[in-house]
N, C-alpha and C positions, 0 to 999 in steps of 0.2 A: 770655324772656332778660335784658330791660332791669333787670326784677324782683331776679330773681339776679345780676345782674352789679352792683347797688344794696347789695343784700343783703350781698356777697363785699367790696366798697367798704369797705362802713359796717365790718365786723367790720375790714379792713384800718387804719381809723381809728381806731377803739377799740383794739386794739393796740398803734398808736403812742402812740396818748393815755395809756397805760398805763405803757409803757416811759417816756415822758418823765415823763411824773407822778413812776414811779419814782425815775428817774433824780434829781427835783428834791427829794426827798423825802431820798435818800438823799445829797445834797449840801448841805441846809441842814442835817441832822444833823451832817452831818464839819464843817461851819463853827461850829456851837455846841460839840462836842468839842475837848476838848485837842489838839494835834499828835500828840504819842504814842501817840492810839491807831490800830486799822489802817483807818481810813473806807474805805478804796478799797474793799478786797474786796466788799463788799454790790454792788459793782455788776455783779456775774457773774452778780445775778439779772435785771438789767435784760439783761443779752447772752440768757442764758436765755428769756428773754419775746420776746425782737429774731427770735428761729430762724424762729418762726413767722409773720413777714413775710417776704413774697415777694421775691425778688432777694435783692442786695447788701447788704440793708440793717443785717446783723447788725453790716457791719466798720465802717458808716457810725456807728452806733449803738456799737461798741467803739471809736473814733476819739472819740466826744461823750465816752464814761466816761471813757477816757485824759486827756484836755484836763479837764474834770471836777475828777478826781483831784490834777493837777497844778497847777491852777486852784486851787483852794481851797490847796493848800499854801502859794502865793504869796501871797494873802488875806490868812493867819495872821501872828499876830507869830512873833519869832523863836526860836530854841529855843538852847539850850550846844551842845545837839549836833548839827546841822542834817543830818548823815552819817544817823544811822538814823534822822530821818524821810525825808527824801530816796529810805533804801536801802528801808522802809517802803514808800511809793508807789510805787515802781519793780516792787517784789514785787506789790504792786495790781495793777498795769498789765499786771506781766507773766500775772496768772490771768485778766485781763481778755481777754487776745489768745491766752492755751491756749486759752480755755471758745469763744471765739468762731473760733477754726480748727478744733478738734475738731469743734462742733455743728455750722459748716459741710460739714466732712468728713463728719459722720454723714448730712446732709442730702441730699448728695451720691449716696452711697452707696443713699439708702432711696428716692430721683428714680431712680435706676440699675435701683434692682430691680424698683419700680412699672411702669417702661416693661418692663422683659422678662419680667413678670407679666401687661403685658398682652398683649405679642406672643404669647406663650403660650396668652393664651386664642383672640386672634386666628387664629392656627395653626391650634388645636384644632377652632375651627369653623369653620373654613373646609376644616379636612379630616375626610373623610366617607368612608370606605374601606370596602368588604366585604371582612371578611378571614375564614378560615375553610373548616369544609367547608359547603356550602348542601345539605339532603337535599331534590333535586326529585324530579318523579315523572319518571318515562324516557314515556312518552305523551303527558301534557298540560302539559310542562315547570309544573308550578308548585309553588312552593318552600314547605316546610312553615314556619312559623316558629318560636321560643321557646314558645311555649305550644302549638304541635300543633296552628295553624289550616294552613290550604292556602292562598293565594294565588296568582295569576297573576304569574308573573313579573317582568314591567314594572312591576303596580303595586308588588310588595315590593323592587325595585331602585330606584325610584324615593322609595321609602321610608325606603330607610336609606342613600341618597347622595346624590350632587349630579347624579346623569343624568338627562337627560331623553331620551325616546324617539322616532325616527319610524321610521313605519312604509314599505315598500315589496315587492316582490315579487322573490327571486334569479329569476337565471334558468332554475336546475334547475325549480324550483318555477313560472314561470310556465311553460314547455315543459310541467311533467306534466299542472297545473293549467287550464289555457291554451292547449291547442297553435296554435287560429286567430291567436292575439293573439303567437303565442312567433315564429310564422314572418313576421310582418310587419318590413320592412326599420329600421324603428324600433323595435321592438322589440330588435333584436340590438346595435342599438349604447350602449344603456344599460347 
């Protein structure tokens, strides 16, 4: 179990490293390219990678990508029409947050679906009820299976349901089979 936990955590660490490395690569490209180019949009790829991280890591990555998008704008030299560059950056940040929101929504829906499937499988595994007509011998009470094999009723029911058997003798059979025991006071109280 400890090994599987380590492997799982190692996979999460690799994904974090990949997300941060990709964000750093996009930031370095953004700093090298003139201000008018929409370099905030590639951060959507970081968000898509972060969807595989546990918890709400996507929100953290979306925040980081937003800071990097506007941070690169502040670092670059001013342009003649800054409103265009700010609008461009704002649209990129909106795309990042829309991707994060939709991705989290899908992740939540998939988790609910997986939980529902697990619950269904659990219920189906617990539910073993005999249904339909059972061909039974009127004399020995053996039951015929779908393959035509006759088996004792107890064995058939045990194999096809969760029921277990305990045996006893009813008062009528006790009186007819063992009349000397049936007349005892202790046998009449059972």
